[in-house]
PAZAPA-4460 file (N, C-alpha, C; in steps of 0.05 Angstrom, whole numbers, plus 32768, in hexadecimal, padded with zeros to 4 digits):
% residues 174
    n_x    n_y    n_z   ca_x   ca_y   ca_z    c_x    c_y    c_z   seq   type   mol
   7E27   8106   7E2E   7E15   8110   7E3E   7E0A   8129   7E30     1      M     A
   7E16   8139   7E1F   7E0C   814B   7E16   7E18   8168   7E19     2      G     A
   7E24   8164   7E36   7E30   8182   7E45   7E49   8173   7E51     3      A     A
   7E5A   8184   7E5D   7E6A   8178   7E73   7E5C   8171   7E87     4      P     A
   7E6E   815F   7E91   7E61   8153   7EAC   7E5E   8167   7EC2     5      K     A
   7E71   8172   7EC2   7E77   8187   7ED8   7E62   819A   7ED9     6      A     A
   7E58   81A1   7ECA   7E3A   81B9   7EC8   7E24   81AA   7EC4     7      T     A
   7E1D   8190   7EC0   7E03   8187   7EBF   7DF1   818D   7ED9     8      L     A
   7DD7   8190   7ED9   7DC4   8198   7EF0   7DB9   8182   7EF7     9      C     A
   7DB6   816F   7F02   7DA9   8157   7F08   7D89   816C   7F12    10      P     A
   7D75   815C   7F0F   7D60   8167   7F1E   7D5A   8185   7F13    11      G     A
   7D68   818F   7EFC   7D66   81AF   7EFC   7D73   81C0   7F11    12      G     A
   7D80   81AE   7F27   7D85   81C4   7F3C   7DA3   81D1   7F30    13      E     A
   7DB3   81C7   7F45   7DCD   81D4   7F44   7DE2   81BF   7F33    14      E     A
   7DF2   81CB   7F26   7E0C   81BB   7F15   7E1B   81A3   7F2D    15      P     A
   7E20   818C   7F22   7E2F   817B   7F29   7E43   818B   7F34    16      L     A
   7E56   819A   7F2B   7E6E   81A0   7F37   7E6F   81B0   7F4D    17      L     A
   7E52   81BE   7F4E   7E50   81D1   7F67   7E45   81BF   7F81    18      D     A
   7E36   81AF   7F74   7E27   81A0   7F90   7E43   818C   7F9D    19      R     A
   7E59   8187   7F86   7E6E   8177   7F97   7E7D   8188   7FA5    20      I     A
   7E83   819B   7F99   7E97   81B9   7FAB   7E83   81C4   7FC6    21      H     A
   7E6C   81BA   7FCA   7E55   81C3   7FDB   7E5E   81AB   7FF0    22      R     A
   7E5E   8198   7FE9   7E65   8183   7FFF   7E7E   8181   800B    23      A     A
   7E91   8184   7FFB   7EB1   8188   7FFE   7EB1   819B   8015    24      I     A
   7EA6   81B5   8011   7EAA   81D3   8020   7E9A   81C2   803B    25      R     A
   7E82   81B6   803E   7E76   81B1   8052   7E88   81A0   805F    26      Q     A
   7E9E   8191   8056   7EAC   817D   8065   7EC2   818E   806A    27      A     A
   7ECA   81A8   8066   7EDF   81B7   806F   7EF3   81AB   8064    28      D     A
   7EF8   81AC   8049   7F11   81A5   8041   7F17   81BD   8028    29      L     A
   7F2B   81C4   801F   7F35   81D3   800C   7F34   81BF   7FEE    30      P     A
   7F2B   81D3   7FD7   7F24   81C7   7FC5   7F39   81CE   7FAD    31      V     A
   7F46   81C2   7F9A   7F52   81CB   7F85   7F47   81B9   7F67    32      T     A
   7F3E   81BF   7F56   7F38   81B5   7F42   7F47   81B3   7F2F    33      L     A
   7F4C   8190   7F22   7F59   818C   7F0B   7F53   8187   7EF3    34      V     A
   7F5A   818D   7EE3   7F53   818E   7EC4   7F49   81AB   7EB8    35      G     A
   7F4B   81A7   7E98   7F4A   81BE   7E91   7F2C   81BE   7E85    36      E     A
   7F19   81A8   7E8A   7EFF   81AB   7E83   7EED   81C5   7E89    37      G     A
   7ED0   81CA   7E7F   7EC1   81E2   7E88   7EBC   81DC   7EA5    38      P     A
   7EB6   81F3   7EB0   7EB2   81EF   7ED1   7E97   8209   7ED4    39      I     A
   7E8A   8209   7EE8   7E70   821E   7EE8   7E80   8237   7EEF    40      T     A
   7E6D   8244   7EFB   7E7A   8267   7F01   7E7B   825D   7F1B    41      E     A
   7E6D   8250   7F2B   7E73   824C   7F52   7E8F   8245   7F5B    42      G     A
   7E9A   823B   7F46   7EB5   8228   7F49   7EC9   8235   7F3A    43      A     A
   7EC5   8247   7F2C   7ED5   8257   7F1C   7EF2   8261   7F2F    44      S     A
   7EE8   826B   7F43   7EFC   827A   7F56   7F0D   8266   7F5E    45      R     A
   7F0C   824C   7F5E   7F18   8239   7F6F   7F33   8238   7F5F    46      L     A
   7F48   8224   7F74   7F63   8220   7F69   7F63   8212   7F52    47      K     A
   7F6F   8210   7F39   7F67   81F9   7F25   7F88   81F6   7F1F    48      R     A
   7F8A   81D9   7F14   7FA7   81CB   7F10   7FA1   81C0   7EEF    49      I     A
   7FB1   81C3   7EDF   7FA8   81B2   7EBC   7FAE   8193   7EC6    50      P     A
   7FA3   8182   7EB7   7FA6   8169   7EB8   7FC4   815E   7EAE    51      D     A
   7FD0   814D   7EB7   7FE9   8142   7EB7   7FE9   8139   7E92    52      R     A
   7FFD   8149   7E87   8002   8141   7E68   8008   8127   7E62    53      P     A
   7FFC   811F   7E4A   8006   8105   7E4C   7FF7   80F0   7E55    54      G     A
   7FE9   80F0   7E6A   7FD9   80D5   7E75   7FC2   80E3   7E75    55      I     A
   7FAD   80C9   7E65   7F91   80CE   7E68   7F82   80C8   7E7C    56      P     A
   7F67   80CF   7E76   7F55   80CB   7E88   7F5B   80D4   7EA3    57      G     A
   7F4A   80CA   7EB8   7F4E   80C9   7ED6   7F67   80CC   7EDD    58      P     A
   7F77   80BC   7ED6   7F97   80B6   7EDF   7FA4   80CF   7EDE    59      L     A
   7FA3   80DF   7EC9   7FAC   80F5   7EC2   7FA4   8106   7ED8    60      G     A
   7F88   810E   7EE6   7F8A   8124   7EF3   7F8D   811B   7F0D    61      G     A
   7F94   8103   7F19   7F9D   80FA   7F34   7FB6   8107   7F35    62      I     A
   7FC6   80F6   7F1D   7FE1   80FA   7F1B   7FE6   811E   7F18    63      L     A
   7FD8   812C   7F0D   7FD6   8144   7F09   7FDE   8158   7F2D    64      A     A
   7FCD   8145   7F3F   7FC8   814C   7F5C   7FDC   8143   7F6C    65      A     A
   7FE7   812F   7F67   7FF6   8121   7F79   8016   8130   7F6F    66      V     A
   8019   813A   7F54   8032   8144   7F52   8036   8163   7F5A    67      N     A
   8013   8173   7F55   801B   818E   7F5A   8022   8192   7F80    68      H     A
   8016   8181   7F8E   8027   8184   7FA6   8025   8167   7FB6    69      D     A
   803E   8155   7FAF   8049   813B   7FB3   8049   8135   7FCF    70      P     A
   8043   814D   7FE7   8043   814A   8001   802F   8144   800D    71      S     A
   8017   814D   7FFF   8000   8143   8005   7FF1   8131   7FFF    72      A     A
   7FDE   8130   8014   7FC5   8120   800E   7FB5   812D   8003    73      S     A
   7FAA   8119   7FE6   7F89   811F   7FD5   7F79   8114   7FD7    74      W     A
   7F65   811A   7FDB   7F4C   810E   7FDE   7F3D   8116   7FC4    75      L     A
   7F40   8107   7FB6   7F35   8107   7F98   7F12   8109   7F90    76      V     A
   7F06   811A   7F7F   7EEA   8110   7F77   7EE7   8110   7F64    77      F     A
   7EDA   8107   7F52   7ECD   8109   7F35   7EB7   8120   7F3B    78      A     A
   7EB8   8128   7F20   7EA2   8143   7F1B   7E83   8136   7F1D    79      C     A
   7E7F   811C   7F1C   7E65   8115   7F0D   7E5A   8103   7F25    80      D     A
   7E5F   810B   7F3F   7E5D   80FE   7F5D   7E43   8106   7F64    81      L     A
   7E2C   8105   7F5B   7E13   8119   7F62   7E0D   8110   7F7C    82      A     A
   7E12   8101   7F8D   7DF8   80F8   7FA4   7E17   80FB   7FBB    83      L     A
   7E2A   810F   7FB5   7E45   810F   7FC8   7E37   811F   7FDF    84      L     A
   7E3D   8113   7FF9   7E37   811E   8014   7E51   811F   8029    85      K     A
   7E4F   8130   8039   7E67   8137   804A   7E6C   811E   8056    86      P     A
   7E5A   810E   8064   7E56   80F8   8077   7E6C   80E1   8065    87      A     A
   7E65   80DB   8048   7E76   80CF   8039   7E97   80D5   8038    88      A     A
   7E99   80EB   8037   7EB5   80F7   802E   7EC5   80F8   804F    89      I     A
   7EB2   80F8   8065   7EBF   80EF   8082   7ECA   80D4   8089    90      R     A
   7EB1   80BF   807A   7EB9   80A8   807F   7ED4   809C   806C    91      W     A
   7ED9   80A6   8054   7EEF   80A7   8040   7F0D   80B1   8059    92      L     A
   7F0C   80CB   805C   7F1F   80CB   806F   7F23   80C5   808A    93      I     A
   7F0E   80BC   808F   7F1A   80A5   80AC   7F20   8088   80A8    94      D     A
   7F23   8082   808E   7F2F   806B   8085   7F49   8063   8083    95      Q     A
   7F5D   8086   8081   7F72   8085   8080   7F86   8077   8091    96      R     A
   7F96   8070   8092   7FAC   8063   80A4   7FC7   8070   80A0    97      R     A
   7FDC   806A   80B8   7FF8   8076   80A9   8001   8061   8093    98      E     A
   7FFB   8045   8095   8005   8036   8077   7FF7   8030   8069    99      D     A
   7FE2   8042   8060   7FD5   803F   8046   7FE0   8056   8036   100      H     A
   7FE2   8056   8022   7FEA   8065   8008   7FCF   806F   7FF5   101      I     A
   7FBF   805D   7FF8   7FA7   8066   7FE8   7F8E   805B   7FF8   102      A     A
   7F74   806A   7FF5   7F5F   805A   8004   7F45   805A   7FEB   103      V     A
   7F42   8048   7FDD   7F35   8048   7FC4   7F1C   8031   7FC6   104      V     A
   7F04   803E   7FCA   7EF0   802E   7FD4   7EE4   8014   7FC2   105      P     A
   7EE5   8007   7FCA   7ED6   7FED   7FBB   7EBD   7FED   7FBF   106      R     A
   7EA4   7FE9   7FA5   7E8E   7FF6   7F9E   7E87   7FD3   7F9F   107      L     A
   7E91   7FC3   7F94   7E8F   7FAB   7F88   7EA6   7F93   7F86   108      S     A
   7E9E   7F78   7F8A   7EB8   7F68   7F81   7ECA   7F76   7F6F   109      E     A
   7EBE   7F81   7F53   7ED0   7F8C   7F43   7ED8   7FA3   7F43   110      R     A
   7ECE   7FB4   7F49   7EC9   7FCD   7F44   7ECE   7FDF   7F62   111      R     A
   7EEA   7FED   7F63   7EF2   8008   7F72   7EEA   801E   7F63   112      V     A
   7EE4   8031   7F7E   7EE3   804E   7F6C   7EFF   8063   7F70   113      E     A
   7F11   8068   7F62   7F27   8074   7F68   7F1E   8094   7F5D   114      P     A
   7F0A   80A0   7F55   7F02   80B7   7F5B   7EEE   80C4   7F6D   115      L     A
   7EF6   80B6   7F83   7EEA   80B9   7FA2   7EF7   80B0   7FAD   116      F     A
   7F11   80BA   7FB5   7F24   809F   7FC2   7F38   80B8   7FD1   117      A     A
   7F4A   80AA   7FE1   7F5A   80B9   7FEC   7F7C   80AE   7FDE   118      V     A
   7F8D   80C4   7FD8   7FAC   80C4   7FD7   7FBD   80CD   7FE2   119      Y     A
   7FCA   80B5   7FF2   7FE2   80C2   8005   7FF9   80C7   7FF0   120      E     A
   8013   80D8   8003   8026   80DD   7FEF   8036   80C4   7FDE   121      P     A
   8034   80B2   7FF9   8041   809F   7FE8   8030   8087   7FCF   122      G     A
   801E   8092   7FC7   8015   8084   7FB3   8017   8089   7F95   123      A     A
   8024   80B0   7F93   8031   80AD   7F82   8043   80A0   7F6F   124      R     A
   8054   8090   7F7A   8065   807F   7F68   8056   806B   7F60   125      E     A
   803F   805F   7F68   8034   8047   7F64   8023   8056   7F45   126      L     A
   8016   806D   7F4F   8007   8076   7F39   8016   8085   7F21   127      L     A
   802F   8089   7F28   8042   8089   7F0D   8042   8072   7F01   128      E     A
   8049   8061   7F0D   8055   8041   7F03   803A   8038   7EEE   129      A     A
   801A   8041   7EF6   800B   8037   7EE7   8006   8048   7ECC   130      I     A
   8010   8061   7ED4   800B   8072   7EBC   8020   8069   7EA4   131      A     A
   8036   8061   7EAE   8049   8056   7E9E   8045   8039   7E8F   132      L     A
   8040   8024   7E99   8034   800A   7E93   8019   8002   7E93   133      D     A
   800E   7FFA   7E7C   7FF0   7FF3   7E77   7FD7   8008   7E7C   134      G     A
   7FC9   7FFC   7E78   7FB1   8013   7E77   7FB4   8027   7E92   135      P     A
   7FB2   8045   7E8B   7FB3   8057   7E9E   7F97   805E   7EB2   136      P     A
   7F94   8044   7EC2   7F7E   8043   7ECC   7F83   803E   7EEC   137      A     A
   7F7C   805B   7EFB   7F81   805D   7F16   7F70   8046   7F28   138      P     A
   7F61   8034   7F17   7F53   8015   7F2D   7F68   8009   7F30   139      R     A
   7F80   8005   7F1E   7F96   7FF4   7F1D   7FA1   7FEE   7F3A   140      R     A
   7FA5   8008   7F45   7FAD   8006   7F62   7FA5   7FF1   7F77   141      L     A
   7F8B   7FF0   7F73   7F79   7FD8   7F84   7F8F   7FC7   7F8A   142      A     A
   7F91   7FB7   7F9C   7FA1   7FA1   7FA5   7FC3   7F9F   7FA5   143      G     A
   7FC5   7FBA   7FA4   7FE5   7FC2   7FA4   7FEA   7FC8   7FB8   144      L     A
   8006   7FC5   7FC6   8008   7FC7   7FE3   8002   7FE6   7FED   145      P     A
   7FF4   7FE7   8005   7FF2   8002   8010   7FD8   8009   800A   146      G     A
   7FC7   8000   7FF7   7FB5   800C   7FEF   7F98   7FFC   7FF8   147      V     A
   7F89   8004   8007   7F6F   7FF2   8012   7F59   7FFA   8000   148      V     A
   7F45   7FE9   8006   7F2D   7FF1   7FF1   7F17   7FEF   8003   149      T     A
   7F0D   7FF5   8018   7EFB   7FF6   8027   7EE2   7FF4   8013   150      P     A
   7ECA   7FE6   8021   7EB0   7FE9   801A   7E9F   7FFC   8028   151      E     A
   7E97   8014   8017   7E89   8027   802C   7E6E   8021   802F   152      P     A
   7E67   8027   804E   7E42   8021   8053   7E35   802D   8048   153      P     A
   7E20   8013   8048   7E06   8010   8039   7DF8   8033   8035   154      A     A
   7DFC   803E   804D   7DF0   805B   8054   7DF4   8071   8043   155      E     A
   7E13   806A   803C   7E26   807D   802C   7E2C   8077   800C   156      I     A
   7E24   805C   8008   7E31   804F   7FEE   7E2E   8061   7FD8   157      R     A
   7E12   8069   7FDA   7E0A   807B   7FC1   7E17   8091   7FB5   158      A     A
   7E2C   809B   7FC9   7E3A   80B2   7FC4   7E52   80AC   7FB5   159      C     A
   7E52   8097   7FAC   7E65   808F   7F98   7E5C   808C   7F7E   160      W     A
   7E42   8093   7F7D   7E36   808E   7F5E   7E41   809D   7F49   161      T     A
   7E46   809D   7F37   7E56   80A6   7F1D   7E3B   80AD   7F0D   162      N     A
   7E3A   80C4   7EFD   7E26   80CD   7EED   7E39   80C7   7ED1   163      V     A
   7E30   80B2   7ECA   7E3B   80AE   7EAA   7E2D   80AE   7E94   164      N     A
   7E10   80B4   7E95   7E04   80AD   7E7E   7DE6   80C4   7E80   165      T     A
   7DDE   80CB   7E6F   7DBC   80D9   7E73   7DAE   80C8   7E82   166      P     A
   7DAC   80B0   7E84   7D98   80A1   7E96   7DA5   80A0   7EB4   167      E     A
   7DBD   80A0   7EBC   7DC6   80A0   7ECC   7DC3   80BC   7EDD   168      D     A
   7DBD   80D1   7ECD   7DB9   80EE   7ED1   7D9C   80EC   7EDE   169      L     A
   7D88   80E3   7EC7   7D70   80E4   7EC6   7D65   80CE   7EDF   170      E     A
   7D73   80C1   7EED   7D6D   80AB   7EF9   7D74   80AF   7F18   171      G     A
   7D85   80C6   7F1A   7D8C   80CD   7F35   7D73   80D5   7F4A   172      L     A
   7D7A   80D1   7F63   7D5E   80CA   7F77   7D73   80DD   7F89   173      E     A
   7D6D   8104   7F8A   7D7B   8113   7F96   7D71   8115   7FAD   174      L     A
***
């Protein structure tokens, strides 16, 4: 990408991390940053915890959060969700149920999005098991007991759009 995703400015406007932080604030939720990567000045005052050592990729970040406060429910966001809106956050929170340990939205038959998802305290054990056996991919939660994979409604589906390439960034319709 040429620069850390969190600091990219789609359309030459505010950085991705600041856009996401604004949407989360509008949903009236607390924010904790996970990871050691570069961040924006606007996010520099937020609480920050390091990734889980020895666990690569997104799973290391998710495990850092759920181990930081094992009794909390965690709403996890990737730093590249350029189209995130409070309505999508509210929809995701509304999918929570007492018998769900995680809500990992399904975007297609083969794709779930673990980086705009909810992890309840009960997900910790499954996440730890995934970290110990096989590829450290949080998407492996899909299909496990207590993990639901609802499909987001069409009007908010774009909120799960990740920016992974320069072409993705250029093609955003903000």
